[in-house]
C-alpha positions in Angstrom: 20.2 -51.0 -36.1 19.5 -49.2 -39.3 22.1 -46.5 -38.3 24.8 -49.1 -37.9 24.0 -50.7 -41.2 24.1 -47.3 -42.9 27.4 -46.4 -41.2 28.9 -49.7 -42.4 27.7 -49.2 -46.0 29.2 -45.7 -46.0 32.5 -47.1 -44.7 32.4 -49.9 -47.3 31.7 -47.4 -50.1 34.6 -45.2 -48.9 37.0 -48.2 -48.9 35.9 -49.1 -52.5 36.6 -45.5 -53.5 40.1 -45.6 -52.0 40.9 -48.9 -53.8 39.6 -47.4 -57.1 42.0 -44.4 -56.6 44.9 -46.8 -55.9 45.2 -45.7 -52.3 45.5 -48.1 -49.4 42.2 -48.9 -47.6 41.8 -50.0 -44.0 40.5 -53.3 -45.3 43.7 -53.9 -47.2 45.8 -52.9 -44.2 43.8 -55.3 -42.0 44.3 -58.2 -44.5 48.0 -57.4 -44.7 48.3 -57.4 -40.9 46.4 -60.7 -40.7 48.8 -62.2 -43.3 51.8 -61.1 -41.3 50.4 -62.5 -38.1 49.8 -65.9 -39.7 52.6 -66.4 -42.1 54.9 -68.6 -40.0 52.3 -71.0 -38.7 51.5 -74.5 -39.6 48.3 -76.6 -39.2 49.0 -80.1 -37.8 46.4 -82.8 -38.1 46.4 -86.0 -36.0 43.4 -88.2 -36.7 40.3 -85.9 -36.3 42.2 -83.3 -34.2 44.2 -80.4 -35.4 46.2 -77.5 -34.0 47.8 -74.4 -35.4 51.4 -73.9 -34.2 54.4 -71.6 -34.9 56.5 -73.4 -37.5 59.7 -73.4 -35.3 57.8 -75.3 -32.6 56.7 -78.0 -35.1 60.2 -78.4 -36.4 61.6 -78.6 -32.8 59.1 -81.2 -31.7 59.7 -83.3 -34.9 63.5 -83.2 -34.1 64.3 -81.4 -37.4 67.5 -79.5 -37.0 67.1 -75.8 -37.6 70.3 -73.7 -37.5 70.6 -72.1 -34.0 66.8 -71.9 -33.5 67.0 -72.9 -29.8 69.7 -70.3 -29.2 68.1 -67.5 -31.1 64.7 -68.0 -29.5 66.1 -69.0 -26.1 63.8 -72.1 -25.9 64.4 -75.8 -25.8 62.5 -78.7 -27.3 61.5 -79.8 -23.7 60.1 -76.3 -23.0 58.0 -76.4 -26.2 56.8 -79.9 -25.4 55.9 -79.0 -21.8 53.8 -76.0 -23.1 51.4 -78.4 -24.8 51.6 -81.4 -22.4 52.2 -82.2 -18.8 55.6 -84.0 -19.2 58.8 -84.0 -21.2 59.3 -85.8 -24.5 62.0 -88.1 -22.9 59.4 -89.7 -20.6 57.1 -90.8 -23.5 59.7 -91.9 -26.1 
């Protein structure tokens, strides 16, 4: 276990040296990648429940018109709804 701790501390020290020199560190690259992966997502709360969804799906389910979104993504509101439920939105409205 001590060897793993030592290896991590050496890695962490190297990352700090890279940052001090103005060079990109693997930690910065990881954070940048994580930001890109999560940038178009919304968190939706309903009572005590929540879910994290791609923003286009939230807009489609809320019937907000987004220019050509269905055509560009080749997906319909009913398909998005069916992904999270067992029916279509027309049956419940």
